[in-house]
Backbone as a ProteinNet text record, in pm:
[ID]
protein_1_A
[PRIMARY]
MKLSLLTLFLFGTIGLHDFFISILTIRHKSDTHTLDLTWRITAHDIEHVLADRGDLKLGSAQEHPKADSLLNSYFKEHLTLSQEGRQLPWKWIGKELDGETLYCYLQVEHVSTPNGLSVSNSLMQDVFAEQQNLVHVEAEGLPTRSYTFIVGGASYKFKW
[TERTIARY]
-5733.8	-5614.8	-5671.3	-5648.2	-5700.5	-5821.3	-5870.2	-6058.8	-6047.8	-6034.7	-6048.2	-6043.2	-5877	-5828.6	-5932.1	-5959.3	-6048.1	-6146.4	-6245.3	-6398.1	-6345.2	-6255.5	-6248.1	-6225.7	-6142	-6160.1	-6279.1	-6350.3	-6462.4	-6515.5	-6570.2	-6656.5	-6605.3	-6466	-6441.7	-6467.2	-6452.3	-6451.9	-6597.5	-6702.2	-6848.9	-6918.6	-6961.6	-7017.7	-6868.1	-6769.4	-6686.4	-6691.6	-6659.5	-6648.4	-6489	-6465.9	-6342.1	-6339.5	-6472.8	-6519.7	-6606.6	-6595.7	-6735.2	-6742.3	-6832.1	-6873.8	-7014.2	-7028.6	-7203.3	-7152	-7253.3	-7265.5	-7359.8	-7335.8	-7440.9	-7419.5	-7543.9	-7568.6	-7636.9	-7593.1	-7666.5	-7678.3	-7810.2	-7825.8	-7912.4	-7862.2	-7892.1	-8025.6	-8132.5	-8239.2	-8267.5	-8222.5	-8276.7	-8377.5	-8439.2	-8607.4	-8688.5	-8627	-8718.6	-8672.3	-8533.4	-8419.1	-8410.9	-8431.8	-8355.5	-8274.3	-8202.2	-8114.2	-8167	-8219	-8236	-8102.5	-8115.9	-8017.3	-8038.4	-7954.5	-7980.6	-7858.5	-7946	-7781.1	-7815	-7695.7	-7689.6	-7604.4	-7642.3	-7606.9	-7616.1	-7529.3	-7557.2	-7635.1	-7755.2	-7815.3	-7793.3	-7725.6	-7688.2	-7616.8	-7534.9	-7463.8	-7525.5	-7593.5	-7655.2	-7760	-7803.2	-7870.5	-7805.6	-7684.6	-7564.6	-7542.5	-7519.5	-7498.3	-7608.4	-7728.4	-7848	-7909.6	-7848.9	-7899.2	-7906.6	-7861.9	-7855.2	-8008.1	-8056.4	-8152.9	-8296.2	-8274.7	-8361.1	-8352.8	-8428.5	-8389.5	-8442	-8429.1	-8469.3	-8533.7	-8458.6	-8497.8	-8619.5	-8469.7	-8532.5	-8593.5	-8690.8	-8771.4	-8864.8	-8865.8	-8929.8	-9069.8	-9158.2	-9286.6	-9267.2	-9158	-9140.2	-9049	-9074.7	-8947.5	-8980.9	-8913.5	-8949.1	-9077	-9164.1	-9226.5	-9203.5	-9043.2	-8975.1	-8878.7	-8882.5	-8735.9	-8711.4	-8791.8	-8758.3	-8699.8	-8821.1	-8727.5	-8573.2	-8579.6	-8435.4	-8345.4	-8343.4	-8255.3	-8251.7	-8310.6	-8312.4	-8273.3	-8282.7	-8226.2	-8053.2	-8073.5	-7906.2	-7849.3	-7898.4	-7822.6	-7814.4	-7880.8	-7901.9	-7764.2	-7749.8	-7615.2	-7493.4	-7510.5	-7393.7	-7352.2	-7448.1	-7470.6	-7501.1	-7405.7	-7412	-7397	-7515.3	-7550.8	-7539.9	-7420.2	-7456	-7398.5	-7418	-7431.6	-7430.8	-7340.1	-7322.3	-7313.1	-7322.7	-7289	-7427.5	-7519.3	-7663.1	-7700.3	-7704.5	-7712	-7888.4	-7852.4	-7964.7	-8056.6	-8149.3	-8236.3	-8271	-8318	-8385	-8442.6	-8588.5	-8689.2	-8660.5	-8728.3	-8726.8	-8821.4	-8793.5	-8869.4	-8916	-8805.8	-8876.7	-8709.6	-8732.6	-8621.9	-8683.7	-8602.9	-8634.8	-8514.6	-8554	-8433.3	-8423	-8262.2	-8327.6	-8165.6	-8218.7	-8119.1	-8073	-7950.5	-7852.6	-7841.3	-7863.5	-7833.6	-7998.2	-7953.8	-8057.7	-8068.4	-8175.7	-8142.4	-8262.3	-8204.2	-8243.4	-8266.9	-8415.1	-8430.8	-8446.2	-8369.7	-8383.1	-8432.8	-8442.8	-8448.1	-8457.5	-8347.9	-8352	-8397.6	-8476.5	-8588.3	-8504.5	-8499.8	-8452.8	-8309.2	-8225.6	-8123.5	-8087.3	-8068.6	-8078.8	-7945.8	-7849.7	-7714.1	-7617.9	-7565.9	-7478.3	-7381.6	-7284.5	-7169.6	-7160.5	-7039.2	-7033.2	-7100.6	-7165	-7216.2	-7102.5	-7108.9	-7014.7	-7071.8	-7042.5	-7110.9	-6967.2	-7043.9	-6944.7	-7061	-6981.8	-7044.4	-6939.4	-7017.3	-6957.5	-7035.2	-7106.6	-7213.4	-7126.2	-7143.1	-7082	-6974.3	-6899.9	-6765.9	-6742.6	-6885.5	-6836.6	-6825.1	-6861.6	-6859.5	-6787.1	-6732.9	-6663.8	-6520.7	-6402.5	-6325.5	-6266.1	-6289.2	-6281.6	-6344.5	-6464.1	-6589.7	-6519.1	-6540.7	-6546.2	-6719.9	-6696.3	-6864.1	-6779	-6857.8	-6857.7	-6959.7	-6907	-7031.2	-7024.3	-7077.9	-7115.9	-7208.3	-7153.5	-7241.5	-7281.4	-7406.6	-7417.6	-7547.8	-7495	-7594.6	-7601.4	-7737.1	-7739.2	-7609.3	-7527.7	-7475.9	-7343.7	-7306.7	-7191.3	-7103.1	-6978	-6914.5	-6936.2	-6972.7	-6970.1	-6832.2	-6907.1	-6761.9	-6771.4	-6656.9	-6682.3	-6581.2	-6637.4	-6538.5	-6525.9	-6432.5	-6455.2	-6413.1	-6478.2	-6488.9	-6416.5	-6364.3	-6278.9	-6274	-6247.4	-6238.5	-6154.9	-6239.3	-6163	-6165.3	-6193.6	-6191.8	-6282.5	-6224	-6341.4	-6404.9	-6519.9	-6615.3	-6545.7	-6623.5	-6558.2	-6655.1	-6629.2	-6692.5	-6650.7	-6821.5	-6774.8	-6757.8	-6670.5	-6699.4	-6658.2	-6696.7	-6734.5	-6629.9
2422.4	2492.7	2483.7	2340.9	2307.4	2330	2266.7	2277.4	2443.5	2518.3	2683.9	2708.7	2686	2736.8	2683.8	2547.5	2469.1	2521.8	2595.7	2637.9	2798.2	2836.6	2998.4	2976.6	2870.3	2842.9	2791.2	2739.3	2676.8	2805.7	2869	2991.1	3116.9	3129.4	3239.7	3233	3056.6	3059.1	3048.4	3005	3022.2	3138.5	3074.9	3209.8	3296.5	3208.5	3282.1	3204	3264.5	3202.9	3171.6	3083.9	3082.4	3153.5	3188.8	3274.6	3338	3455	3500.2	3541.4	3508.5	3457.7	3428.4	3511.5	3567.4	3491.2	3407.4	3402.4	3418.1	3499.5	3558.1	3514.2	3471.4	3344.6	3436.3	3476	3541.5	3474.4	3390.5	3362.8	3477.1	3421.7	3516.3	3469.6	3497.7	3412.9	3455.5	3396.1	3458.5	3438.6	3369.3	3370.5	3477.7	3502.1	3626.8	3760.7	3744.3	3895.5	3952.3	3821.5	3884.2	3796.3	3894.5	3815.1	3781.3	3658.7	3615.6	3581.3	3693.8	3669.4	3604.9	3531.7	3438.7	3472.2	3522.5	3552.1	3472.3	3382.4	3310.3	3359.6	3403.4	3463.9	3411.4	3414.3	3334.1	3438.8	3373.5	3470.6	3524.4	3487.6	3566	3690.3	3653.1	3728.6	3849.9	3862.1	3997.4	4025.8	3965.3	4023.4	4097.6	4020.6	4090.9	4259.4	4268.6	4386.7	4498.2	4459.7	4490	4553.8	4459.3	4527	4627.3	4740.5	4899.3	4997.7	4864.9	4925.3	4830.1	4731.5	4683.9	4533.6	4451.4	4336.9	4219.8	4184.4	4095.6	4015.4	3928.2	3778.3	3702.8	3659.3	3577.7	3445.6	3421.7	3274.4	3281.7	3374	3338.5	3405.7	3387.2	3472.9	3579.6	3649.5	3759.3	3859.2	3794.8	3874.4	4015.2	4092.5	4235.5	4255.5	4348.6	4340.8	4376.1	4468.8	4477.1	4454.1	4333.1	4282.1	4266	4240.8	4233.1	4360.4	4501.2	4619.7	4666.9	4619	4660.5	4595.6	4430	4360.4	4428.9	4469.2	4512.3	4691.2	4759.9	4862.6	4859.4	4778.3	4728.4	4688.1	4607.9	4521	4660	4739.6	4860.8	4937.6	4958.2	4990.2	4955.4	4813.8	4746.2	4654.1	4664.3	4611.9	4696.1	4703	4786.5	4684.5	4674.8	4615.6	4731.1	4709.7	4801.3	4751.2	4808.7	4747.9	4869.4	4877.6	4990.2	5143.5	5174.6	5279.3	5289.8	5212.2	5232.2	5119.9	5160.2	5120.1	5021.6	4920.8	4817.7	4809.4	4841.6	4836.2	4706.3	4651.6	4491.1	4538.2	4431.2	4396.6	4313.8	4339.6	4231	4103.7	4005.7	3889.4	3835.9	3773.5	3744.2	3665	3594.4	3493.8	3437.7	3346.7	3202.4	3140.3	3118.7	3067.4	2928.7	2827.1	2701.2	2674.9	2671.3	2648.9	2780.1	2816.1	2936.5	3026.8	2937.5	3017.4	3079.4	3222.7	3313.3	3300.6	3305.1	3312.2	3453.2	3540.7	3632.3	3645.7	3642.2	3678.2	3820.2	3871.4	3942.4	3946.7	4017.4	4051.9	4134.7	4153.2	4247.1	4233.1	4318	4290.8	4352.7	4332.2	4396.1	4402.8	4270.3	4216	4144.8	4167.9	4070.9	3983.3	4024.6	3951.8	3982	3880.4	3895.9	3977.4	3945.5	3997.5	4141.3	4171.3	4331.4	4382.4	4301	4294.4	4364.4	4473.5	4484.9	4511.5	4454.1	4408.5	4484.1	4552.5	4551.7	4529.4	4472.2	4377.4	4402.6	4495.4	4517.1	4455.8	4340.6	4330.5	4282.5	4327.1	4293.4	4365.7	4375	4424.2	4538.4	4625	4752.6	4735.1	4561.4	4506.2	4437.2	4318.5	4247.5	4221.3	4282.6	4290.9	4174.6	4044.2	3912.1	3872.2	3975.1	3939.3	3917	3783.6	3770.8	3735.1	3817.5	3758.9	3743.2	3640	3550.5	3592.9	3627.4	3605	3505.6	3491.7	3364.3	3436.9	3440.1	3492.9	3361.2	3323.1	3165.9	3214.7	3176.5	3197.7	3066.9	3015.2	2918.3	2954.4	2870.5	2815.7	2896.7	2962.2	3023.9	2985.4	2966.7	2915.1	3015.5	3000.1	3014.4	3082.1	3262.9	3350.1	3384	3395.4	3412.6	3537.1	3571.1	3671.2	3685.9	3700.8	3702.7	3849	3913.5	4073.1	4052.2	4166.6	4145.8	4296.9	4328.9	4454.6	4565.3	4650.7	4747.3	4704.9	4598.6	4601.3	4653.1	4670.9	4754	4675.2	4733.5	4675.1	4547.9	4468.6	4391.6	4372.4	4371.4	4385.5	4194.8	4125.4	4020.7	4048.1	3955.9	3918.3	3767.7	3722.4	3624.9	3614.3
-60.5	-181.7	-304.1	-345.5	-499.9	-528	-429.4	-466.7	-494.3	-433.9	-470.3	-582.3	-612.3	-783.5	-880.5	-871.9	-957.5	-957.9	-862.5	-845.4	-921	-877.9	-913.4	-1069.5	-1111.8	-1260.6	-1328.8	-1275.1	-1338.1	-1341.3	-1252.9	-1248.4	-1332.5	-1353.8	-1427.9	-1554	-1591.2	-1723	-1796.7	-1704.9	-1753.4	-1831.9	-1934.7	-2011.8	-2106.4	-2122.7	-2204.7	-2347.1	-2441.4	-2587	-2633.3	-2699.2	-2787.3	-2884.3	-2945.4	-3053.9	-3130.3	-3186.5	-3165.1	-3291.7	-3380.6	-3547.1	-3575.6	-3658.1	-3777.5	-3888.8	-3958.1	-4095.8	-4157.9	-4239	-4327.3	-4506.5	-4514.9	-4682.6	-4766	-4884.5	-4956.5	-5093.4	-5113.2	-5238.4	-5314	-5434.1	-5555.2	-5615.5	-5649.7	-5708.2	-5846.2	-5956.6	-6085.9	-6153.4	-6101.3	-6144.4	-6054.8	-5908.9	-5864.1	-5888	-5899.5	-5908.5	-5741.3	-5683.9	-5513.9	-5470.2	-5377	-5264.4	-5151.6	-5116.2	-4979	-4911.2	-4751.7	-4679.7	-4568.8	-4528.6	-4358.4	-4313.1	-4176.9	-4097.6	-3975.4	-3941.4	-3866.3	-3735.4	-3632.8	-3522.9	-3390.4	-3277.7	-3177.4	-3029.1	-3021.3	-2967.6	-2835.6	-2728.2	-2666.5	-2662.4	-2800.6	-2798.4	-2858.6	-2973.2	-2999.3	-2892.1	-2839.2	-2694.8	-2566.4	-2594.4	-2530.4	-2591.3	-2704.7	-2763.2	-2811	-2760.6	-2773.7	-2667.7	-2541.1	-2420	-2384.2	-2414.1	-2418.5	-2464.3	-2573.8	-2636.4	-2579.3	-2469.3	-2453.7	-2424.4	-2355.6	-2301.9	-2397.7	-2473.2	-2598.1	-2576.6	-2494.9	-2424.9	-2542	-2636.7	-2776.5	-2717.5	-2759.2	-2807.3	-2683.4	-2551.5	-2455.1	-2450.4	-2371.3	-2372.4	-2337.7	-2274.2	-2216.7	-2327.9	-2465.1	-2554.9	-2596.5	-2628.2	-2621.8	-2725.2	-2700.5	-2796.6	-2977.9	-2975.3	-3087.9	-3099.8	-3065	-3124.2	-3273.8	-3348	-3479.5	-3510.3	-3512.4	-3562.7	-3447.9	-3343.8	-3260.3	-3347.2	-3417.9	-3425.1	-3566.7	-3666.1	-3809.4	-3796	-3701.7	-3665.2	-3646.5	-3590.2	-3597.4	-3684.3	-3752.1	-3906.4	-3941.1	-3990.2	-4063	-4038.1	-3941.8	-3889.9	-3921.7	-3929.7	-3947.1	-4065	-4140.3	-4284.2	-4371.2	-4488.8	-4641.5	-4734.9	-4817.5	-4968.6	-5066.8	-5128.9	-5255.1	-5406.4	-5508.2	-5652.2	-5752.8	-5811.6	-5956.6	-5877.9	-5742	-5644.5	-5580.4	-5636.5	-5516.7	-5391.4	-5310.1	-5181.9	-5213.7	-5167.5	-5169.5	-5063.1	-5013.2	-4923.6	-4918.6	-4781.7	-4760.9	-4706.6	-4701	-4610.8	-4526.5	-4402.4	-4289.8	-4297.1	-4336.1	-4347.5	-4208.5	-4102.2	-3985.1	-3923.8	-3832.4	-3758	-3714.1	-3646.3	-3580	-3489.8	-3361.6	-3258.6	-3275.6	-3263.8	-3223.7	-3192.9	-3042.1	-2967.7	-2952.7	-2931.3	-2904.4	-3036.5	-3160.3	-3282	-3298.2	-3365.2	-3429.7	-3559.9	-3615.8	-3766.8	-3791	-3867.8	-3913.5	-4085.6	-4144	-4274.5	-4285.6	-4445.3	-4498.2	-4664.4	-4739.7	-4866.6	-4964.3	-5069.4	-5177.6	-5303.8	-5307.9	-5430.6	-5522.9	-5691.4	-5825.3	-5841	-5806.7	-5805.5	-5896.9	-6043.3	-6197.7	-6165.3	-6090.8	-6076.5	-5930.1	-5858.4	-5768.3	-5797.4	-5912.1	-5958.1	-5925	-5884.2	-5825.4	-5708.7	-5644.1	-5500.5	-5409.9	-5343.8	-5214	-5069	-5009.6	-4886.1	-4773.1	-4668.7	-4545.9	-4459.9	-4333.1	-4240.1	-4122.2	-4027.6	-3873.9	-3775.1	-3757.7	-3689.1	-3572.9	-3455.9	-3316.3	-3309.7	-3358.5	-3372.2	-3271.8	-3264.3	-3188.7	-3027.5	-3006	-2858.6	-2854.4	-2952.3	-2953.3	-3044.4	-3015.1	-3095.6	-3182.9	-3128.7	-3182.1	-3263.2	-3291.8	-3377.5	-3543.5	-3585.6	-3709.7	-3760.6	-3908.3	-3984	-4142.3	-4129.4	-4225.7	-4347.9	-4467.2	-4602.8	-4675.1	-4738	-4803.8	-4939.6	-5084.8	-5169.6	-5273.2	-5314.4	-5373.6	-5488.9	-5610.8	-5732.1	-5809	-5877.1	-5970.7	-6042.1	-6075.3	-6181.7	-6126.1	-6067.7	-6001.9	-5878.4	-5900.8	-5755.5	-5646.9	-5533.1	-5413.5	-5371.4	-5308.4	-5319.2	-5144.8	-5094.5	-4910.5	-4901.7	-4765.2	-4703.7	-4566.4	-4519.5	-4329.8	-4349.8	-4291	-4214.8	-4054.8	-4035.9	-3916.2	-3856.7	-3745.5	-3703.5	-3784.7	-3844.8	-3885.1	-4043	-4093	-4220	-4330.8	-4444.3	-4556.6	-4619.3	-4647.8	-4821.6	-4868	-4935	-5019.7	-5122.5	-5264.1	-5396.6	-5439.2	-5435	-5488.7	-5611.3	-5722.8	-5845.8	-5901.1	-6015.6	-6084.1	-6196
[MASK]
++++++++++++++++++++++++++++++++++++++++++++++++++++++++++++++++++++++++++++++++++++++++++++++++++++++++++++++++++++++++++++++++++++++++++++++++++++++++++++++++

């Protein structure tokens, strides 16, 4: 009986997370007037979220041929960047997989300062109610500013 309960407990907890988190780092480069974005995401979580759009199989020989565009399209639904009332479009730079961590790289051009940058980040919160999305904004000579987005949170304006 004890063995059955232990087996049920072990198999019942495999694959569960204690936390759901993504980390988006936005670095302002004053010499190029760009925002360089690095998004750190648990690979199998984003694969689960996008399963209805395609089986991504990130980092494998069978990776979905449109994995980059599927990811970027989903990001456009869940990330908004704006400054002085205008939405800031980004271009997809690429992605890489390091173990279970997916790194996605985006870039926004023509940004002279990060001050007043408004961000809204609801990545994966449509599937995981526990999902938290940390955003760090860095710029040369300025202290790093951070904010954590939870389900139902509004946009946040970064100021120095």
